[in-house]
C-alpha positions in Angstrom: -0.1 0.2 0.0 2.5 2.3 0.7 4.7 1.5 -2.0 1.4 2.4 -4.4 0.9 5.9 -2.7 5.1 7.0 -3.0 4.7 6.1 -6.5 5.7 8.6 -8.9 3.2 10.0 -11.7 4.5 9.2 -15.5 5.2 12.3 -16.8 3.4 12.2 -20.3 0.2 11.1 -18.7 -3.5 12.4 -18.6 -2.8 12.4 -14.7 0.2 14.8 -14.7 -1.6 17.2 -16.9 -4.7 17.0 -14.3 -2.2 17.6 -11.7 -0.5 20.2 -13.3 -3.8 22.1 -14.4 -5.0 21.6 -10.3 -1.8 23.4 -9.2 -2.3 26.1 -11.7 -5.8 26.9 -10.8 -4.9 27.1 -7.3 -2.4 30.1 -7.8 -3.9 33.3 -7.1 -1.0 35.8 -7.7 2.3 35.4 -9.1 5.2 36.7 -7.5 8.9 36.1 -6.9 8.3 32.9 -4.8 6.3 31.2 -6.9 7.3 32.3 -10.4 9.6 29.6 -10.7 7.0 26.9 -9.8 4.2 28.8 -12.4 7.2 28.8 -15.3 7.6 25.4 -14.9 4.0 24.6 -14.7 3.3 26.4 -18.3 6.2 24.7 -19.6 5.2 21.4 -18.5 1.6 21.4 -19.7 2.7 22.8 -23.1 4.8 19.7 -23.5 2.1 17.3 -22.8 -0.7 19.4 -25.1 2.1 18.8 -28.3 2.4 15.4 -26.9 -1.2 14.5 -27.0 -2.5 16.2 -29.9 0.1 13.4 -31.7 -0.5 10.6 -29.6 -4.0 10.8 -27.7 -6.9 12.8 -28.5 -7.9 12.5 -24.6 -5.4 15.2 -23.8 -6.7 18.1 -25.9 -10.2 17.0 -24.9 -9.0 17.8 -21.2 -7.4 21.0 -22.2 -10.9 22.0 -23.8 -13.2 21.0 -20.7 -10.9 22.5 -18.3 -10.5 25.8 -20.3 -7.0 26.0 -19.7 -6.6 28.5 -22.1 -8.5 30.7 -20.0 -5.9 29.9 -17.0 -3.2 31.2 -19.0 -4.8 34.5 -19.5 -5.7 34.0 -15.7 -2.3 34.1 -14.4 -1.1 36.9 -16.7 -3.5 38.9 -15.6 -2.5 38.3 -12.0 1.1 38.5 -12.5 3.4 41.6 -13.4 6.3 39.5 -13.6 8.6 39.7 -16.9 9.6 36.3 -17.1 5.7 34.8 -16.4 4.9 37.1 -19.5 8.3 35.3 -21.2 7.1 31.8 -21.0 3.6 32.2 -21.4 4.1 33.5 -25.0 6.7 30.8 -25.6 4.4 28.0 -24.5 1.4 29.6 -26.5 3.2 29.6 -29.4 4.8 26.1 -29.3 2.0 24.6 -28.6 0.2 26.4 -31.9 3.3 25.6 -33.7 3.1 21.7 -33.0 -0.5 21.4 -32.9 -1.4 19.4 -36.0 -5.3 18.5 -35.8 -7.5 20.8 -37.4 -10.0 20.6 -34.5 -7.3 21.8 -32.2 -6.3 24.8 -33.9 -10.2 25.8 -35.0 -10.1 25.1 -30.6 -7.3 27.8 -30.2 -8.4 30.7 -32.7 -12.3 30.2 -32.0 -12.5 32.0 -28.3 -11.4 35.7 -27.6 -8.0 34.5 -25.4 -5.5 34.7 -28.8 -7.0 38.2 -29.3 -6.5 38.9 -25.6 -2.6 37.7 -26.3 -2.2 39.9 -29.0 -3.6 42.9 -27.8 -2.5 42.9 -23.9 -0.6 45.6 -23.3 3.7 44.0 -22.9 6.2 46.5 -21.9 8.1 46.3 -25.3 11.3 48.2 -23.7 12.5 44.7 -22.7 13.9 43.6 -26.2 13.7 39.6 -25.0 10.2 40.0 -24.5 9.5 41.7 -28.0 11.2 39.1 -29.7 8.8 36.5 -27.9 6.0 38.2 -29.0 6.7 38.6 -32.5 7.3 34.9 -32.6 3.9 34.3 -31.2 2.4 36.5 -33.9 3.8 34.9 -36.8 3.3 31.1 -35.4 -0.3 32.0 -35.5 -0.1 33.5 -38.7 1.6 29.9 -40.0 -1.6 28.4 -39.0 -4.1 30.6 -41.2 -6.4 29.6 -43.6 -9.5 30.8 -45.2 -11.5 28.8 -42.3 -9.1 30.0 -39.4 -9.0 33.3 -40.1 -12.3 33.9 -39.9 -11.8 33.3 -36.1 -9.2 36.0 -35.3 -11.7 39.0 -37.1 -14.2 41.0 -36.2 -17.0 41.8 -38.8 -19.1 44.4 -39.2 -22.8 43.2 -39.2 -22.0 39.3 -37.8 -23.8 37.8 -34.8 -22.0 36.9 -32.1 -23.6 33.8 -30.2 -22.3 32.7 -26.5 -23.2 28.9 -25.9 -22.1 26.2 -23.3 -19.1 24.5 -23.4 -20.4 20.5 -24.4 -22.7 22.2 -27.0 -20.2 24.2 -28.9 -17.8 21.4 -28.7 -20.6 18.9 -30.2 -21.7 21.4 -32.8 -18.1 21.6 -34.0 -17.4 17.8 -33.4 -14.4 18.9 -30.8 -16.0 15.9 -28.2 -16.8 12.4 -28.6 -20.0 11.6 -27.8 -19.5 9.6 -24.6 -18.0 13.1 -23.2 -20.7 15.5 -24.4 -22.9 14.9 -20.8 -20.2 16.7 -19.3 -21.2 20.0 -17.2 -21.5 22.7 -19.6 -19.2 25.7 -19.4 -18.8 28.7 -21.6 -15.4 28.0 -23.9 -16.0 30.5 -26.8 -17.8 32.5 -29.4 -18.3 31.7 -32.8 -19.9 33.6 -35.5 -23.1 32.4 -37.0 -22.8 34.5 -40.4 -20.0 33.6 -42.8 -17.2 36.2 -41.9 -16.0 36.2 -45.6 -18.7 37.8 -46.6 -19.0 40.7 -43.9 -17.0 43.8 -43.3 -14.2 43.1 -41.3 -14.0 46.0 -38.6 -10.9 44.4 -36.3 -8.2 42.4 -36.9 -5.6 42.7 -33.9 -3.1 39.7 -35.5 -2.5 42.1 -38.3 -2.9 45.5 -36.4 -0.7 44.7 -34.0 2.3 43.2 -36.3 2.7 45.8 -38.7 3.4 48.4 -35.5 6.7 46.9 -35.7 7.2 47.0 -39.6 9.7 49.6 -39.7 11.5 48.5 -36.6 15.5 49.1 -36.0 16.0 45.1 -35.7 16.0 43.0 -39.1 15.1 40.1 -37.1 11.8 41.4 -36.3 11.4 43.3 -39.6 11.5 40.1 -41.1 9.3 38.2 -38.9 6.7 41.1 -39.5 6.6 40.8 -43.2 6.0 36.9 -43.1 3.4 37.2 -41.1 1.9 39.8 -43.7 2.1 37.7 -46.3 0.8 34.7 -44.4 -2.4 37.1 -44.4 -2.1 38.6 -47.7 -2.2 34.7 -49.2 -4.9 33.3 -47.7 -7.2 34.9 -50.2 -9.9 35.9 -48.2 -12.0 38.9 -49.7 -13.3 40.6 -46.5 -9.3 40.6 -44.9 -8.2 41.8 -48.1 -10.5 44.6 -48.3 -9.6 45.5 -44.5 -5.5 45.9 -45.0 -6.0 47.9 -48.4 -8.6 50.8 -47.1 -7.5 53.2 -44.5 -5.7 53.6 -41.9 -4.7 50.6 -42.7 -3.5 50.9 -46.4 -0.8 53.5 -44.6 1.1 50.5 -44.0 2.6 50.3 -47.5 3.1 54.2 -47.6 4.9 53.6 -44.6 7.0 50.9 -46.0 7.8 53.1 -49.0 9.0 55.7 -47.0 11.4 53.1 -45.0 12.7 52.1 -48.2 13.2 55.9 -49.4 15.1 56.2 -46.4 17.5 53.2 -47.4 17.9 54.2 -50.8 19.2 57.8 -49.4 21.3 56.3 -46.7 22.8 54.1 -49.6 23.3 57.0 -52.0 25.4 58.7 -49.3 27.9 55.4 -48.8 28.2 55.2 -52.7 28.9 59.1 -52.4 31.8 58.3 -50.1 33.0 55.2 -51.6 33.6 56.7 -54.9 35.9 59.7 -53.0 38.0 57.0 -50.8 37.4 53.2 -51.8 38.4 50.9 -49.3 37.2 47.1 -48.5 35.2 48.2 -45.4 32.9 50.7 -47.3 32.5 48.6 -50.1 31.4 45.6 -47.8 29.0 48.4 -45.5 27.1 48.8 -49.4 27.0 45.5 -50.0 25.1 44.8 -47.1 22.8 47.7 -47.8 22.3 46.7 -51.2 21.3 43.3 -49.9 18.7 44.8 -47.7 17.2 47.1 -50.4 16.8 43.8 -52.9 15.6 41.7 -50.4 12.4 44.6 -49.6 11.8 44.8 -53.0 11.7 40.9 -53.2 8.9 41.3 -50.3 7.3 44.1 -52.3 7.2 41.0 -55.6 5.7 38.6 -52.9 3.0 40.8 -51.6 2.1 41.6 -55.2 2.1 38.3 -56.0 -1.0 37.9 -53.7 -3.1 39.2 -56.0 -4.8 41.8 -54.3 -5.7 44.3 -57.1 -6.2 47.2 -54.7 -3.0 46.5 -52.5 -0.9 46.4 -56.0 -2.3 49.9 -56.8 -1.2 51.1 -53.6 2.1 50.1 -53.8 2.3 51.2 -57.8 1.0 54.4 -56.2 3.4 55.0 -53.5 6.6 54.0 -55.3 5.8 56.3 -58.4 4.9 59.5 -55.6 7.3 58.7 -52.7 10.4 57.3 -54.7 10.3 57.7 -58.4 9.0 61.0 -59.5 10.8 63.1 -56.0 14.0 61.3 -55.5 15.0 58.7 -59.1 14.1 60.7 -62.0 15.0 64.4 -61.4 18.8 62.8 -60.6 19.4 62.1 -64.0 19.5 65.6 -65.2 22.8 66.2 -67.1 23.6 69.2 -64.9 24.3 69.2 -61.3 21.6 70.8 -59.2 21.8 71.8 -55.4 18.4 70.2 -54.5 19.2 67.0 -55.8 19.0 64.4 -52.9 20.1 61.4 -54.7 23.0 60.9 -57.2 22.1 59.7 -60.7 24.3 56.2 -60.4 22.5 55.4 -57.1 19.3 56.4 -58.9 19.7 54.2 -62.1 20.7 50.8 -59.7 17.6 51.7 -57.8 15.1 52.0 -61.1 16.9 48.9 -62.4 16.0 46.4 -59.1 12.6 48.0 -59.3 12.1 46.8 -62.6 13.5 43.3 -62.1 11.9 42.4 -59.3 8.9 44.2 -58.7 6.3 42.7 -61.6 3.7 45.3 -62.5 3.1 46.2 -65.6 1.5 49.7 -64.8 4.6 50.8 -62.9 6.7 49.5 -65.7 5.5 51.5 -68.3 4.6 54.4 -66.4 8.6 54.6 -65.8 8.8 54.0 -69.2 6.8 56.6 -70.6 8.7 59.0 -67.9 11.7 58.5 -69.8 9.8 60.9 -72.9 9.6 63.5 -70.1 12.3 66.2 -69.2 13.7 65.8 -65.6 12.8 69.3 -64.6 9.4 68.3 -64.8 10.1 66.2 -61.8 11.8 68.8 -59.7 8.9 71.2 -57.9 11.3 74.0 -57.4 11.8 74.1 -61.1 8.6 74.1 -62.2 7.7 76.0 -65.1 4.1 77.1 -65.5 2.6 75.4 -68.3 -0.6 77.3 -69.6 -0.4 79.1 -66.9 -0.6 76.5 -64.7 1.8 75.2 -62.5 1.2 71.2 -62.7 0.6 69.3 -59.3 2.8 66.5 -58.9 0.6 64.4 -56.3 3.5 64.6 -53.7 4.0 67.7 -51.8 7.8 69.1 -51.5 8.5 72.1 -49.5 11.5 73.9 -49.3 12.5 74.8 -45.8 14.5 77.7 -44.4 17.2 75.4 -44.5 18.7 75.3 -48.0 20.1 71.8 -47.2 16.6 70.5 -46.1 13.8 69.9 -47.7 10.5 68.6 -46.5 8.6 65.9 -47.9 5.4 65.0 -46.6 5.9 66.7 -43.6 9.4 64.7 -42.8 12.6 67.2 -43.2 15.1 65.3 -44.9 18.7 66.5 -45.5 19.9 66.7 -49.3 22.6 64.4 -49.8 25.5 65.5 -52.7 24.8 64.7 -56.2 26.6 61.8 -57.9 25.8 63.7 -61.3 29.0 65.0 -63.2 28.8 68.7 -64.1 31.2 67.7 -66.8 29.3 66.2 -69.2 28.7 68.0 -72.4 25.2 69.0 -73.4 24.5 68.4 -77.1 23.5 71.9 -78.5 21.0 70.3 -81.0 18.6 69.6 -78.2 19.2 72.9 -76.4 18.0 76.1 -77.2 18.9 79.5 -75.7 19.3 78.1 -72.2 16.1 76.3 -72.1 16.5 72.4 -72.0 14.6 69.8 -74.4 16.8 67.2 -73.1 14.2 64.4 -72.0 15.4 61.8 -69.7 15.7 59.2 -72.7 18.3 61.7 -74.2 19.8 62.2 -71.1 20.4 58.4 -70.8 22.1 58.3 -74.5 24.1 61.3 -73.2 25.6 59.5 -70.3 26.9 56.6 -72.6 28.3 59.1 -75.6 30.1 61.6 -72.7 29.7 60.3 -69.0 32.4 58.6 -66.9 32.5 54.6 -66.8 30.5 54.4 -63.8 27.2 56.4 -65.7 28.2 54.6 -68.9 27.4 51.2 -67.1 24.3 52.3 -65.4 22.6 53.8 -68.6 23.6 50.5 -70.4 22.0 48.7 -67.6 18.8 50.7 -67.4 17.9 50.4 -71.3 19.1 46.4 -71.0 16.5 46.1 -67.9 13.9 47.7 -69.8 14.4 45.5 -73.0 14.4 42.9 -70.6 11.1 43.6 -68.6 8.5 41.4 -69.7 5.4 43.7 -68.1 6.8 46.1 -70.5 4.5 46.4 -74.0 6.3 46.0 -76.9 5.2 49.6 -78.5 6.8 51.2 -75.8 9.8 49.7 -76.4 10.0 50.3 -79.8 9.0 54.0 -79.1 12.3 53.8 -76.9 14.2 52.4 -79.6 15.3 49.5 -78.0 13.2 47.0 -79.6 15.2 43.7 -80.7 14.8 43.5 -84.6 13.3 39.9 -84.4 10.5 40.6 -82.3 9.9 43.9 -84.6 9.3 41.0 -87.7 7.5 39.1 -85.1 5.1 42.0 -84.6 4.7 42.7 -88.5 4.0 38.8 -89.1 1.5 39.0 -86.6 -0.3 42.1 -88.2 0.2 40.3 -91.8 -1.7 37.2 -91.0 -4.6 39.2 -89.2 -5.2 41.0 -92.3 -3.6 44.2 -91.6 -2.5 46.3 -94.5 1.2 45.5 -94.9 3.4 45.8 -97.8 6.2 43.4 -98.4 8.7 45.5 -98.4 8.0 46.5 -94.8 6.9 42.9 -93.8 10.9 42.3 -94.3 12.8 45.4 -94.1 15.2 45.6 -91.1 15.1 49.2 -90.8 11.5 50.3 -90.2 9.6 50.2 -87.0 6.0 48.4 -87.1 5.2 51.6 -85.6 4.6 54.0 -88.8 2.5 57.0 -87.6 4.3 58.3 -84.5 4.4 57.0 -81.2 1.9 54.0 -80.2 -1.6 54.3 -78.5 -0.2 52.6 -75.5 2.3 55.2 -74.9 -0.2 58.3 -75.3 -2.4 56.5 -73.1 0.7 56.4 -70.2 2.0 59.9 -71.0 -2.1 61.3 -70.6 -2.1 59.3 -67.5 1.6 60.8 -65.8 -0.3 64.2 -66.7 -4.0 63.8 -65.1 -2.5 61.5 -62.6 0.3 62.9 -61.5 0.5 66.1 -63.0 3.9 65.7 -65.1 3.6 66.9 -68.6 5.4 65.7 -71.4 5.7 68.8 -73.6 9.2 68.1 -75.5 8.3 65.1 -77.2 7.7 65.6 -80.8 4.3 64.8 -82.5 5.0 62.4 -85.4 8.3 61.7 -84.5 9.3 58.0 -85.5 10.6 55.5 -83.4 13.2 54.2 -85.8 15.0 57.8 -85.4 14.9 56.8 -81.6 16.2 53.0 -82.7 19.0 55.2 -84.9 19.8 57.6 -81.9 20.5 54.5 -79.6 22.5 52.7 -82.1 24.8 55.9 -82.9 25.3 56.2 -79.0 26.6 52.9 -78.9 28.5 53.3 -81.6 30.1 56.1 -79.9 30.7 54.1 -77.0 33.0 51.8 -79.0 34.8 54.7 -80.1 35.7 56.1 -76.7 39.3 55.3 -75.1 38.3 55.8 -71.6 36.3 53.0 -70.6 36.6 49.8 -69.0 36.4 46.8 -71.7 34.2 45.4 -69.2 31.2 48.1 -69.3 32.1 47.7 -73.6 31.4 44.4 -73.5 27.6 45.1 -72.0 27.5 47.8 -75.0 28.1 44.8 -77.5 25.3 43.0 -75.6 22.8 45.6 -76.2 24.0 46.8 -79.5 23.5 42.9 -80.8 19.8 42.6 -79.4 19.2 45.1 -81.6 20.5 44.3 -84.7 19.6 41.2 -86.8 21.4 38.0 -86.4 22.2 37.2 -89.7 23.6 38.6 -92.7 20.0 38.7 -94.8 18.9 41.2 -92.0 21.4 43.9 -92.7 20.5 46.7 -94.6 22.8 49.8 -95.7 21.7 51.9 -92.7 23.7 49.1 -90.7 26.4 48.6 -93.1 27.3 52.5 -92.4 27.6 51.8 -88.9 30.6 49.6 -89.6 32.2 52.3 -92.3 32.0 55.3 -90.1 35.7 56.8 -89.9 35.1 56.8 -86.0 34.2 52.8 -86.0 37.6 52.6 -88.4 39.6 54.4 -86.4 38.7 52.8 -83.2 39.3 49.4 -84.5 42.6 50.1 -86.3 44.0 51.4 -82.9 42.6 48.5 -81.1 44.7 46.5 -83.9 48.2 48.2 -83.3 47.6 48.3 -79.6 47.4 44.3 -80.1 50.8 44.5 -81.7 52.4 46.3 -79.7 51.5 43.6 -77.0 53.4 41.2 -79.2 56.6 42.5 -78.1 55.3 43.7 -74.5 55.7 42.3 -71.4 53.8 39.1 -71.8 53.8 38.4 -75.4 53.9 34.3 -74.6 51.0 34.7 -72.7 49.0 36.9 -75.5 47.7 33.9 -77.7 46.2 32.4 -74.6 44.7 35.1 -73.3 43.4 36.2 -76.7 41.6 32.7 -77.6 40.3 32.8 -73.5 38.7 36.4 -74.2 37.3 35.3 -77.4 35.5 32.8 -75.9 34.3 34.8 -72.6 33.2 37.4 -75.3 31.5 35.3 -77.1 29.3 34.0 -74.2 28.9 37.4 -73.2 27.6 38.7 -76.6 24.9 35.4 -77.1 24.0 35.4 -73.7 20.2 36.2 -72.5 21.3 38.8 -70.4 23.9 41.2 -69.5 26.4 39.3 -67.2 27.2 41.7 -64.4 25.2 41.9 -61.3 23.2 45.1 -60.8 25.3 45.9 -57.7 28.7 46.1 -59.7 26.8 49.5 -61.0 27.4 51.1 -57.0 31.3 50.1 -57.3 34.3 51.7 -58.8 35.5 49.3 -61.8 39.1 50.1 -61.8 39.8 48.7 -58.4 43.2 47.7 -58.0 43.9 44.3 -57.9 46.6 44.3 -55.0 46.8 45.9 -52.1 50.3 47.2 -53.3 51.0 50.5 -55.1 52.6 49.3 -58.1 54.7 51.1 -60.3 53.8 51.5 -63.9 56.7 49.6 -65.3 55.6 46.8 -63.3 55.0 43.6 -65.0 51.5 43.1 -62.8 50.4 46.8 -64.1 51.5 45.4 -67.7 49.5 42.6 -67.7 46.2 43.9 -66.5 46.8 46.7 -69.4 47.5 43.6 -71.7 44.2 42.0 -70.5 42.4 45.3 -71.4 43.8 45.3 -74.9 42.6 41.9 -75.4 39.2 42.1 -74.4 38.9 45.9 -76.6 40.2 44.2 -79.8 38.1 41.0 -79.0 34.7 43.1 -78.7 35.8 45.3 -81.7 36.8 42.6 -83.8 33.8 40.6 -82.8 31.3 43.4 -83.9 33.3 43.8 -87.1 32.1 40.3 -87.9 28.9 41.2 -86.7 28.2 44.0 -88.6 29.2 41.4 -91.6 26.5 39.3 -90.8 28.7 36.6 -90.2 28.4 33.8 -87.5 31.2 34.0 -85.1 33.5 31.0 -85.0 34.2 29.5 -81.7 37.7 30.1 -81.6 39.7 32.8 -83.1 41.6 32.0 -86.4 45.0 32.2 -85.3 48.1 30.2 -86.9 49.5 26.6 -85.3 52.7 26.9 -83.3 55.4 26.6 -85.5 57.9 23.8 -85.6 61.3 24.4 -84.2 64.0 25.6 -86.7 66.8 23.3 -87.5 69.4 25.8 -87.0 67.6 28.0 -83.9 69.4 27.7 -80.3 66.5 25.4 -79.0 67.5 22.8 -81.5 71.3 22.9 -81.2 70.7 22.9 -77.0 68.5 19.7 -77.6 65.3 21.1 -76.3 61.4 20.0 -77.6 58.4 22.1 -77.4 57.7 21.2 -73.9 60.5 23.9 -73.1 63.3 23.3 -70.5 62.6 21.5 -66.7 64.8 22.4 -63.6 67.5 19.7 -63.4 67.4 18.1 -67.1 70.9 18.1 -69.5 71.2 20.4 -72.5 74.0 21.6 -74.6 75.8 24.5 -74.4 75.7 25.9 -77.7 76.2 29.8 -77.6 75.9 29.4 -73.7 77.9 32.6 -72.1 79.9 31.9 -69.1 78.9 34.4 -66.4 78.9 34.7 -62.4 75.9 35.7 -60.0 75.2 36.1 -56.4 71.6 35.2 -55.3 72.7 35.8 -51.7 75.1 37.9 -50.3 78.5 37.1 -50.6 77.6 33.6 -52.4 78.6 34.1 -56.0 78.0 31.3 -58.0 79.4 30.2 -61.7 76.7 29.5 -64.6 76.3 29.8 -68.3 73.5 31.9 -69.1 71.5 30.6 -72.5 68.3 32.5 -74.1 66.1 30.4 -75.6 62.9 30.8 -77.7 60.6 28.1 -78.5 57.3 29.4 -80.6 55.6 32.0 -78.5 57.7 30.9 -75.3 61.1 31.9 -74.2 63.5 31.3 -71.3 66.9 32.6 -70.0 68.5 29.5 -69.0 71.4 29.4 -66.2 72.8 26.0 -66.2 76.0 24.6 -64.2 78.7 23.1 -66.5 79.2 19.6 -66.3 82.9 18.9 -65.5 83.2 15.3 -67.2 81.1 16.0 -70.3 82.0 19.0 -72.5 79.7 21.4 -73.7 76.9 19.7 -71.6 75.6 21.3 -68.5 72.5 20.8 -66.1 69.5 23.4 -66.1 69.2 25.0 -62.5 67.5 28.2 -62.4 64.7 28.9 -65.3 63.6 32.5 -65.9 61.1 34.1 -68.8 62.5 35.4 -71.6 60.0 38.7 -72.2 60.0 41.6 -70.3 63.9 40.7 -69.6 64.8 44.2 -70.3 68.7 43.5 -70.8 70.7 46.4 -70.1 74.4 46.8 -70.0 75.6 48.9 -67.0 76.9 52.0 -67.5 79.6 52.0 -64.9 80.7 48.4 -65.4 80.6 47.4 -69.0 80.8 43.7 -68.1 77.8 43.6 -65.9 74.1 42.9 -67.7 71.0 43.7 -65.8 68.0 41.8 -66.5 64.5 42.2 -65.0 63.0 38.9 -64.0 59.1 38.7 -64.5 57.1 36.2 -62.8 55.9 33.3 -64.7 52.6 33.6 -65.2 49.3 36.5 -64.1 47.4 35.4 -61.0 44.4 36.9 -61.9 44.1 34.6 -64.9 43.2 32.0 -62.8 39.6 32.0 -62.1 40.3 30.7 -58.1 42.3 33.9 -57.8 39.7 36.6 -58.9 39.3 39.6 -56.9 35.6 40.0 -56.0 34.4 42.9 -54.4 34.5 43.1 -50.5 36.9 40.6 -50.3 40.6 40.6 -48.9 43.2 41.3 -52.0 46.1 39.4 -52.7 49.7 40.9 -52.6 51.3 40.9 -55.2 54.8 39.8 -55.9 57.6 42.2 -57.0 59.8 41.9 -60.2 63.3 40.4 -59.9 66.3 41.7 -60.6 69.8 39.8 -61.6 72.9 41.7 -62.5 75.1 39.0 -64.5 78.9 39.3 -64.4 81.2 38.7 -67.4 84.9 38.1 -68.2 85.0 40.8 -70.6 83.3 43.3 -72.3 82.8 41.2 -75.5 81.1 38.8 -73.4 78.6 40.8 -72.0 77.9 42.2 -75.3 77.3 38.8 -77.0 75.0 37.3 -74.4 72.8 41.0 -74.5 73.1 40.4 -78.7 71.6 36.8 -78.0 68.9 37.4 -75.3 67.8 40.5 -78.0 67.8 38.1 -80.7 65.4 35.7 -79.5 63.3 38.4 -77.8 62.7 39.0 -81.6 62.0 35.6 -82.7 59.4 35.0 -79.9 57.8 38.5 -81.2 57.8 37.3 -84.7 56.3 34.1 -83.8 53.4 36.0 -81.6 52.7 38.4 -84.8 52.8 35.3 -87.2 50.0 33.7 -85.1 47.9 36.6 -85.1 48.1 37.2 -89.0 45.2 35.4 -89.9 43.1 36.9 -87.3 44.1 40.7 -88.1 43.7 40.4 -92.2 40.4 38.4 -91.7 38.0 39.5 -94.1 36.0 43.0 -94.0 39.1 44.1 -91.3 41.7 46.5 -92.0 44.5 45.1 -93.8 47.6 44.7 -92.0 50.8 44.6 -93.7 53.7 41.7 -93.5 56.2 44.5 -92.3 54.0 46.2 -89.9 55.4 50.3 -89.1 54.9 52.2 -86.2 51.5 53.1 -85.5 49.9 56.4 -86.4 49.7 59.4 -84.0 46.4 59.0 -83.1 46.7 55.1 -82.1 46.4 54.1 -78.4 49.3 54.4 -76.4 51.0 51.7 -74.9 54.5 50.9 -72.6 55.5 48.1 -75.1 57.8 48.5 -77.8 55.8 49.3 -80.7 56.1 45.9 -83.5 58.5 45.7 -86.5 57.0 43.4 -88.7 54.2 40.8 -89.1 
């Protein structure tokens, strides 16, 4: 008997749950004495309910019968201890997250206890308590569907009925029949009317959550956004109307206001980084960029819920709070004091919005805005049209402080503009000081006269517009960036439906399918800009053909390829855009396209790139020139034929000429020369492929180059018994033409060698070999150094000394595994070595010098020979066998000019 009395209860049993519930009901007040007991009781009850939901339904039947949720609420009311609130929120969250049965979830949500916990006044000055509260709200949202969401809202005309516990449970099938005779107790309320068809007047879960939408802690913002998405994706019409009407619709304007502040902060960081580049600021920019893109993806997820009114609210707020007052005004070419954001940041944000936020009206409105002058979006610079100053739909007031503006009652500091004031204004679009320059014209001006980042940003926005599926094709054609294959497709469709099209129009590549001015779609969006937002487009010429705009874009791209101060990577992006705009076969080209090829600017640019490439054949890295050329050819071909530009948008915000190494290297460094050689090759490859493309020819997989030549019989390599694999340390060779010398690799330790210069094809080496004492005229290779860039020089004071520069055997940035990326640590560049060889007499020194120069010439001539088929291809410039020095206007290079080809 005594053993049964002292026997402990099973921890996971109904008796244990009954015992814990009884103990909890006895608690009348919670203080420091019993708080630990209450916390442990709450935690144990949540474990038992979760266990019972998966193993035995009697556990939850008991939970409902004894109204344990009501006890939880009572404990919260009689306690003022933070740890109790924390445990209660955690307990309820764990139960909601782990309950699997539908009837259990319906019970939890069907009474007012959950809403009471949601609306309870917690002390959120405690950060841990706020974190638990947000997790509690998110756990509830994870169980929302069309059935459960109606249990958490109140409707305007709904009839709420209080029923007894057993009858309510029997109505919903929550109790087995053998338990339906239990004493009735008040357990909750239910709506007899379907809430989905009533006007929702209260939704505490949503209302309380969005209060923390702009919290400084990112984890809380993320949880709130996940909750709102769970609400939007339920698809309840009444709830959708509730979230889209005032005052709850302010959530979307507050969301865009918060996003606006992030954009201004990003602009300030970009401005500082362009002035003082270091890895810390670059990493900080990338972190802000990630958060900005996350915000846009959240907006995109909200739109995907398919709530029309919410989509309209987001469109209006993006336009009125961000695009019209901030982004578009910054695109004007002149630097204006009252512009808050730079052109580069603005173009980046426009690209992000177009790529991520998939709203047709938004995309087409942005595109239509490009036909307006930037002054139309700057309230301080408004010009009255017909005696009326337009209302832009957003209120911006100038305060007494000239560096602060007021947007919707909120004062904001003006950040410095990144727009360059040195850009040249095209005189053909400016008359008597009054600019007729549209935003579209400004983009083209950035391409023809802007700096590297401005060119890249303008190309990116044009490429983004071209790839935006939500944009009407007629809008693309009006902008002059509709791909020609899509024009033919449209013309063919019009012909198939019986529209009046002549055959020459259908197969003409130089005519747009919009023949009479701009499309009606564009006219509609321009009219909407004027009526809804007060933005008037007064500079658009009536009757202008889209083909005119098309050739403006093509001319700007051709001008870009003639610029020498633009990075090769940016030029490649321009090449991609040009390839999209022109046909892909020879039959699609007409005389106007071929005129682009024959322009003197294009020919001069290609000629200069050819001479620069030839100079590299006698430069620092001739042994790698053909290899780099073949690699860049494949990369450029892939980039031209890719479905989209290869760069991430965030590259627009970071300087393109970022140094590869921490060290400040001298201009004569082999690494500097290697980077220059790679740039020369990239520019040449692009222009060469465009030459082939302009001719309507297919690009070969590899550049047409000659195979390596056989080793001549009378060469030093043949006399030394070397093969095409080159010299190997420790191997034996014949010392024909080798010159004895001395060199000290360590102070005080002079060694005797025989120096021999050898070239094999495009490769070349300087060898130091130890003569074998028992085998005359033979030696062992001890040291191997590259022949190229050795720059042999006899010492001016000691004529028996020969100085050599020894560069590394390869370039580290040619290895993909060692490529430098933004925000990562840079590598330390090795310095070039220096040798000083001492000879027995002056004649030996001069003989070694002559031998090295002769082999350098042989190596350079071999490289030129391999390049000859590429440079003399059909349609390119003619390169004679004996190439003279380049003309004065050719691109400059530190390498010695080539002598022959």
